[in-house]
N, C-alpha and C positions, 0 to 999 in steps of 0.2 A: 852906508848909514846904518843898515840893519845889522851888519857885522859888529860895528862899534857899540850898538845898543846891546847886543847879546853879550859882548865882553864885559860891558858895564854891569849888566844884570848878574853875571856869574860872580864878578868881584864883590858885588853887594851881598850876595848869598854867602860867600866865603867869610866875609867880615862878620856877618850875623852869627854864623856857626862858631867862629872863633870866640866871639863874646859869650857864647853859651857854655864854654868849656872850663868855667871856673871850678876849682876844687877847694877853695877857701870858704870858711863859714861866712854867711852873709846875713846880717841882721836886717829885718824889714823896717825897724823903727829907729835904729841907732846906727848911723853910718861911720861912727868914729872908732869902731873896733879895729885894733892893730895886731891882735894875736899875741900880745906880750904876756908872759906868764905872771901869775900872782907872786908877790913877794913872800919870803919866808914868814911864818907866823907862829907865835908860841904864847899868846895872851889868853884872856877869858874867851869863853865860847858861848854861842847862842844855842838855845834848845829849840830844835825844829823837828817836825814830822813831815814825811813825804807821802802824800795821798797816792792811791793807785792811779796809774796813768789813765786818763780819760781817752778812750779810743774813738776818735771822730772820723775815721776813715775805714773802709772795708779792707784796706791793704794790709792790715795787721791783726793777728788773733790775740786772744787773752794770754796765751803762754808767752808770746814775744813781748807783750805789754808788761808782764810781770818781770821778765828778764831785763827789759830796759830800766824798770824801776830799781831793781837790785844793783845794776851797773851804775845808775845815777847816784844811789845812796853811797856806793863805794867811792865815787868821785868827790861827792860832798864831804865825806869823812876825810878823804885825802887832803883837803884844803887846811885841815887842822883848826878850822874856825867854828865847827858845829858839833853838837852832841845830838845824835838821832835818837828820839824818844817816842813813846807812845803818844797818840793824839791828845789824851787828857793831861799829859805832862808838858806839852810843848807851848812855847810862846808864839811860835810862827808855824803856819801851815804852808808847805810848798805844793802848789797845784800845777800839774803838767798835762796838757792836752796834746795828743798826737793828731795833727791836722792832715799831714801827708806822710805816707810811708810807701815808697816805690823802690823796691830792691833792684829792678831792672826795667829799662825802657829803651827805646831806640833813641840814641843820643847823637848820631852824626856818623861820619865816615872817617876811615883811618888815613886816607891820603888821596892825592890827585890821580895816581896812576893805576889804581886797582879796580877790579871787580866788574868792569863793564863788558857787555857784549852787544851785538847789533840789536838784540831784543830788549836790552836794558833801557830804562829811561835816561834822558840826557844827563840829569844831575846825579843819578845813581852810578852811571858809568864814570862820571867825572870824579866823584868823591870817594869811591872805593867801598871797602868793607864797613858794615855797620858796627858801631861801638856801643857797649853797654853804659847806660847812665843811671845813677841812683839819686833819689831825692828824699828829703825828709824835712818836715816843718813842725816845730813845736810851739805851743802857746804856754807861756810861763806866768804864774802869779805868785806873789809873796803876800800872804794874808795873816793879819793879826788874829790869833785865835779868840781872844776875849771880845774884841769889838766886831770881828768879821770884815774889818776894813781892808781893802787891797792896798798894801804899802807900795808895791811896784809891779809892773807887768811888762811883758815884752814878747814878741814873736821872733823866732829864730828859724831861718831856713838854710839848709846846707845842700850842696850838690857835689858829686864826684863823677868823673868820666874815666872809663877804662883807658889806660895808656899802653898800647901794645909794646912789649919788650921791657916794660918797667913794672916790677913787682910792687903790689900794694902792701904796705906794712900793716901788721896785725897788732892791736893792743895786747900788752902782756898781762893786763889786769885779770885776776882770777875770775871776777864776776863776769867779765866779757866772755872768757873761755867757757864758763859754766853754762851760760844760757844763750849766748849769741854766736857760738862757734861756727854756725852754718854760714855766717857772713864774713868769716875770716878770709883775708886775702882778696876780697871782692870790693867793688866800689861802695856797696852798702855798709861794709865794715868801717870804711873810712868816714862815711857820712855819719854813722852812729857816733863814732868817736868824736868827730868835729863838733857835732850838734850838742852832745852832752857835756863835753869839756867847756864849750862856750857858755852853756847854760849854768854850769857850776861856777864859772868865773863871774857871770852876771849876778848870780845870787850872792856870792861872797862880797861883791862890790856894792850891793844895794840893800843889804840888811843894815838898818840904822844902828849906830853905836850903842844906844840904850838897851838893845837886846843882848849885847855881849856882857852878861852878868853872871855867868857860871864859871867857877874856877876851872882852870885847865886840868 
């Protein structure tokens, strides 16, 4: 009976860990995201400004916050839907808060066969070498500059786990390489890319049509 209970407990832990190893962007408020790219666009553009990222966690410094902003502006410009202007010229203000920024944390183990010794804990020996896991959570708001009304808001959280033997792709964007190169090839690089790409997609899909009044 005790042996059966132990096997059941181990199986439950393994299922829990497997469920934590998602590398896809996960929205906290909208579960319908499918990862589909934006359709090509060549029409009128909306005039927006992007505020400095509000750093709500001690895990990120001002320099990295500025680099994230510059990379995000590059992504928004790449949608072909926006003109980035000074705050006094914008119709919309994009506000972004960094709620969580964890480049590395203990994220699990690499396999059933590795790492254990007679002195190791039972689960440590069973699950093997620890893996790096990165997390990031952003809080987005689209604000009408004239009225200060929030047009739309959303929280986005992304996670990536190191996969032994599989190289993590690095974004080719110049803005990423200029300010965020320290995260290239690491789980945090993928998290930054996933979070900001999904943030750009969300903004492009939720700016109302009446704001698209500037010739291309």
